[in-house]
N, C-alpha and C positions, 0 to 999 in steps of 0.2 A: 691259805694257811693249812699246811699239812698238820693231818692226827695223826696221832699217835696211839694206836689199844695196847693197853696191856691192863692184865687184869680185869676183863670184861667193863673196865676206863677207855671214855675217848680223852686223849689231852688235847687240844690245840695247843702248835708253838709256834715259831719263827722258821723261817726254811734254813737252814744250818747250822741248827742249834742241837745243842753235842745233847748225844741221848739220857744219858745219866743227869743232867742240868736238869731236863724237862721232867724227866721219874721225880726226882727230889722235890724239883720245887710243887709237881703236885701232891706229894705227903707219898710217895711212891717209892720205895726203895728197889733200886736195880740185885741189891744183895740179900743174900738169904742167911738166920740168924747171927750171929756175934758177927760176922764180916757186913754187918750196917753200923755196927764201932769199928771193929779192924779191919780197914784197908785202908789201897794208897792216897786215895782222898782228889782221886780222878788222873793220877800220873801215868797211869798203864803199866804197872808194875806188878801190880799184886796177881792182878787176873778175877778176884770176887767178883764182877760187875760184867760175866760174861754172860751172855744171851744169844738167843735166835733171834734174829731179824727177819723181817719177811715186810717186802718195799725199796724204796727207791731213797738208798744212802751213800756216802761215800764209801770206797775201796776201803779196802784196809792197807794199812797204812806201816811202816816196817816197825816199829814199834812193840803195833799190835800185833803183824803175825811173830816175831819174836818169842808174846807172854803165850801166846797161844799154840806155839810148838814145845813147848816146855811142861811135863806131868803137872799137876792130875790132866792138862790141858791136850786136847788133840790136834794137831795142825788142821785135821780132814775133818774137823767134829763139824765146819760152819756155823759156829761161835764165833757172836763180835763180841768186846770188849763196850761196854755203853756209852765211859767216859772217852774213848777214842771215835765213838760214832755220830756222826754227822747226820742229821735229818734231811733230806731234798726235798722229796713229799709226802705221801699217808703209808704209815708201817705198822704191820701186827709184832709187837714183842711178845717171848715166852720167857721165861725164868725156867731152870730144870732142878729140878734138887743137887744138891751137896753142900759143902762150902763156899768152893765158886760158881757151883750153876754148872758144876760138870760133868753130873748125869746125866745123859743124851737118849738114854736109853730107857727109861722110863717118864713118863707119863711127869709133865709142868707140874709143880705145887704139887708134887706127892711127898 
């Protein structure tokens, strides 16, 4: 079983699980602030679950690539939408500041 490391916690999940669902099931949110309540519920349209992911996951799909190319995101930021990311092996996840988690120039959680 793959392990997702997020905010100093390790969460086991099934191979192919959607990252957003793994985090929410573990009472961990891929959202910042009010985005916890104001989001698209995993449809890949709002962009508020953007996170940095290191490890074995699927490639970006079209919907994710399109959403991450629209401000405030930057297509070159290497962020992923947790709702569109499938976990295939062990991964480490970082959430950056900002409503959309878009401030990659700052430390996570600051």
